[in-house]
C-alpha positions in Angstrom: -109.3 -184.6 -19.8 -108.0 -186.6 -16.9 -104.4 -186.2 -18.1 -105.0 -182.4 -18.5 -106.4 -182.2 -15.0 -103.3 -184.0 -13.6 -101.0 -181.7 -15.5 -103.0 -178.7 -14.2 -102.8 -180.0 -10.6 -99.0 -180.6 -10.9 -98.5 -177.1 -12.3 -100.7 -175.6 -9.6 -98.8 -177.4 -6.9 -95.5 -176.2 -8.4 -96.7 -172.6 -8.4 -98.1 -172.9 -4.9 -94.7 -174.2 -3.6 -92.9 -171.3 -5.4 -95.3 -168.8 -3.7 -94.7 -170.4 -0.3 -90.9 -169.9 -0.8 -91.7 -166.1 -0.9 -93.6 -166.3 2.4 -97.1 -166.5 0.9 -99.4 -169.0 2.6 -101.4 -171.0 0.1 -104.4 -173.4 -0.3 -105.5 -175.6 -3.2 -108.4 -174.2 -5.3 -110.8 -175.9 -7.7 -111.7 -174.7 -11.2 -114.5 -172.6 -9.6 -111.9 -170.6 -7.7 -113.3 -172.0 -4.4 -111.3 -174.0 -1.9 -110.8 -177.5 -3.3 -111.3 -179.3 0.0 -114.8 -179.7 1.4 -115.5 -178.9 5.0 -115.1 -181.9 7.4 -118.0 -180.4 9.5 -120.8 -180.7 7.0 -124.0 -181.5 8.8 -124.9 -185.3 8.7 -128.0 -186.4 7.0 -131.0 -186.1 9.4 -134.0 -188.4 9.3 -137.1 -186.5 8.1 -139.3 -187.7 10.9 -139.2 -189.4 14.4 -137.7 -192.8 14.6 -134.7 -194.8 15.9 -132.4 -193.0 13.5 -133.6 -189.5 14.0 -130.9 -187.1 15.3 -131.9 -184.8 18.1 -131.0 -181.2 17.7 -128.0 -180.2 19.8 -126.5 -176.9 20.8 -124.9 -174.8 18.1 -121.1 -175.3 18.0 -118.7 -172.4 17.4 -117.2 -172.5 13.9 -114.0 -174.5 13.6 -111.1 -172.7 11.9 -108.9 -175.8 11.7 -108.6 -176.5 15.4 -109.8 -180.0 14.7 -106.6 -180.7 12.8 -108.4 -181.9 9.6 -108.2 -180.1 6.2 -111.2 -178.4 4.7 -111.3 -175.0 6.5 -110.7 -172.8 3.5 -108.2 -170.0 4.0 -107.6 -171.2 7.5 -105.7 -174.2 6.0 -103.2 -171.8 4.3 -99.6 -172.7 4.9 -96.1 -172.0 3.8 -94.8 -175.4 4.9 -94.1 -177.4 1.7 -94.9 -180.7 3.4 -98.3 -179.4 4.5 -98.9 -177.9 1.1 -98.2 -181.3 -0.6 -100.6 -183.0 1.8 -103.4 -180.5 1.0 -102.9 -181.0 -2.8 -102.7 -184.8 -2.3 -106.1 -184.6 -0.6 -107.5 -182.6 -3.5 -106.2 -184.2 -6.7 -108.9 -182.2 -8.6 -107.3 -178.9 -7.7 -106.2 -176.8 -10.6 -105.2 -173.6 -8.8 -104.1 -172.2 -5.5 -105.2 -169.3 -3.3 -102.9 -167.0 -1.5 -104.1 -166.0 2.0 -104.2 -162.2 2.7 -103.4 -160.5 5.9 -100.8 -162.9 7.1 -97.1 -162.2 8.0 -94.6 -161.4 6.6 -96.3 -159.5 3.8 -99.8 -158.9 5.4 -101.1 -159.0 1.8 -103.9 -156.7 0.6 -105.4 -157.4 -2.8 -107.0 -154.7 -4.9 -109.2 -156.5 -7.4 -110.0 -154.3 -10.4 -113.0 -156.1 -12.0 -114.0 -155.7 -15.7 -117.2 -157.8 -15.6 -119.4 -155.2 -13.8 -119.6 -152.8 -16.7 -117.6 -150.1 -14.9 -114.1 -148.8 -15.5 -112.5 -149.9 -12.3 -109.1 -148.6 -13.3 -110.5 -145.1 -13.9 -112.2 -145.3 -10.6 -108.9 -146.1 -8.8 -107.2 -143.3 -10.6 -109.9 -140.9 -9.5 -109.5 -142.1 -5.9 -105.8 -141.5 -6.2 -106.2 -138.0 -7.4 -108.8 -137.1 -4.9 -106.9 -138.5 -1.9 -103.4 -137.7 -3.1 -101.8 -141.2 -3.3 -100.1 -143.2 -6.0 -99.9 -146.9 -6.4 -96.2 -147.9 -6.3 -94.7 -150.5 -8.6 -95.9 -153.9 -7.3 -97.0 -157.3 -8.3 -99.9 -157.3 -10.8 -101.8 -160.5 -11.7 -104.0 -160.6 -14.8 -107.3 -162.5 -14.6 -108.8 -164.5 -17.4 -111.6 -161.9 -17.8 -109.2 -159.0 -18.3 -109.2 -157.7 -14.7 -106.2 -157.1 -12.5 -105.2 -157.9 -9.0 -102.8 -155.4 -7.4 -100.8 -156.8 -4.5 -100.0 -154.5 -1.6 -98.6 -155.1 1.8 -100.1 -153.7 5.0 -98.6 -152.9 8.4 -98.6 -155.6 11.1 -101.5 -155.6 13.5 -103.9 -153.9 11.2 -106.7 -156.0 9.8 -108.1 -154.7 6.5 -111.6 -156.1 5.9 -112.8 -157.8 2.7 -115.2 -155.7 0.7 -117.0 -155.6 -2.6 -117.6 -152.3 -4.3 -117.3 -150.3 -1.1 -114.1 -148.5 -2.2 -115.5 -147.8 -5.6 -117.7 -149.6 -8.2 -115.9 -152.5 -9.7 -113.2 -152.5 -7.0 -113.1 -155.4 -4.5 -110.7 -155.7 -1.6 -109.2 -158.9 -0.3 -107.9 -158.5 3.3 -107.8 -160.5 6.5 -109.7 -163.8 6.1 -109.7 -163.5 2.3 -107.5 -164.9 -0.5 -106.3 -164.1 -4.0 -106.2 -166.6 -6.9 -102.5 -167.2 -7.4 -100.8 -166.7 -10.8 -100.5 -170.0 -12.7 -104.0 -171.1 -11.5 -106.3 -172.6 -14.1 -110.0 -171.9 -13.8 -113.1 -172.5 -15.9 -112.5 -169.2 -17.7 -108.7 -169.4 -18.2 -105.4 -169.0 -16.5 -104.2 -166.3 -14.1 -100.9 -164.8 -15.1 -98.4 -162.2 -13.8 -98.3 -159.0 -15.7 -95.0 -158.5 -17.6 -92.3 -156.7 -15.6 -93.9 -157.3 -12.2 -93.0 -160.9 -11.4 -89.7 -160.0 -9.7 -91.4 -157.4 -7.4 -92.4 -157.8 -3.8 -95.8 -156.5 -2.7 -95.3 -152.8 -2.3 -96.4 -151.0 0.9 -100.0 -149.8 0.7 -100.0 -145.9 0.5 -101.3 -144.5 3.9 -104.1 -142.5 2.2 -105.4 -145.7 0.5 -105.0 -147.7 3.7 -107.2 -145.3 5.6 -109.9 -145.7 2.9 -109.7 -149.5 3.2 -110.2 -149.5 7.0 -113.7 -149.4 8.5 -114.9 -145.9 9.1 -115.0 -144.8 12.7 -118.3 -145.0 14.5 -119.1 -142.1 16.9 -119.3 -143.1 20.5 -122.6 -142.4 22.2 -122.2 -140.6 25.5 -124.3 -141.7 28.4 -124.0 -138.3 30.2 -123.0 -134.7 29.6 -120.2 -134.2 27.2 -116.8 -134.0 28.8 -114.4 -131.1 28.0 -112.7 -131.9 24.7 -109.1 -131.1 23.9 -107.1 -131.7 20.8 -107.3 -135.4 19.9 -110.0 -136.1 22.5 -112.2 -137.8 19.9 -109.4 -140.0 18.7 -108.6 -141.2 22.2 -112.3 -142.0 22.8 -112.3 -143.8 19.4 -109.6 -146.1 20.7 -111.2 -146.5 24.1 -114.4 -147.8 22.5 -112.6 -150.6 20.6 -113.7 -154.2 21.1 -111.4 -157.2 20.9 -110.5 -157.8 17.3 -110.5 -154.2 16.4 -108.1 -152.7 19.0 -105.0 -152.5 16.8 -106.9 -151.3 13.8 -108.6 -148.5 15.7 -105.3 -147.5 17.3 -103.5 -147.4 14.0 -106.3 -145.3 12.4 -106.4 -142.8 15.3 -102.6 -142.5 15.4 -102.5 -141.8 11.6 -105.0 -139.1 12.0 -103.1 -137.6 14.9 -99.9 -137.4 13.0 -101.6 -136.0 9.9 -103.2 -133.3 12.1 -99.8 -132.4 13.6 -100.7 -133.6 17.1 -99.2 -137.1 16.9 -96.2 -136.5 19.2 -98.4 -135.0 21.9 -101.1 -137.5 21.6 -98.9 -140.6 21.5 -99.0 -141.1 25.2 -102.8 -140.6 25.6 -103.4 -143.0 22.8 -101.0 -145.5 24.4 -102.9 -145.3 27.7 -106.2 -145.7 25.9 -104.9 -148.7 24.0 -103.6 -150.4 27.2 -107.1 -149.9 28.8 -108.6 -151.8 25.9 -106.3 -154.8 26.6 -103.3 -154.2 24.4 -99.9 -154.6 25.9 -97.6 -151.6 26.0 -95.3 -153.2 23.5 -98.1 -153.9 21.0 -99.5 -150.4 21.4 -96.1 -148.7 21.0 -95.4 -150.8 17.9 -98.7 -149.8 16.3 -98.3 -146.1 17.0 -94.7 -146.2 15.7 -96.0 -147.9 12.5 -98.6 -145.1 12.1 -95.9 -142.5 12.5 -93.7 -144.1 9.8 -96.7 -144.6 7.4 -97.5 -140.9 7.6 -93.9 -139.8 7.1 -93.0 -139.0 10.7 -90.3 -140.2 13.1 -91.8 -142.3 16.0 
């Protein structure tokens, strides 16, 4: 078993380095599909009662995402640097797989996980969504899971954070986005090996169809007005939607609003109001213009 584990670790490292050459940031995984390295910030043992070794409670610390420089921060350890990847695997000689971080440049990977263990036909659910919302999944990388499921790899636009979700898109369909990861092909788990579907290994992650991307983004929340309603013109609600964005959601809200504007035929006229609204939330003009231009391209319009 020890020899098999060493072979599995060597194979996982080789696959991880190959993925990194394609611009995919990776981390080592254990057979459970969880990050192989434990957190360096696990709480120390506390004495059960008062005494000289009892630890006094202190103020809660903000979560560390790798700022300490030590490994063990899950997807925040993900790297494309071969030296760093070898260091991570050397620190986790029990690793038999690797995870690919989603949402990072250059691919801004989005994973559509079609599960088969929930008793639902996730492939049929995706086809129904595609028919209802008029999109098709382009040829892209497909990874087969040991349970018979499939992972579809898609790329998203820069500056747009697709959240992770389980079953929100449709029963049996999970989404891996910013802060999540996909088990890489070649990984060995307790249930078997992840493999690339025939005919897709040479492909790059295809751009996510705009209609599907809008389904993956958080639905807009209506803004509560503190006073009488202001006169509304075309696109007023979209501008207000951008103005109500908080840090961490500004680009995503701007992209969503701009897509809706171009779909409704008011994109060119609303581009400047959306730009001004985005700048008021704290985005730079360059960032806002790039996001609006990306929305125009995704909806088939010229920026």
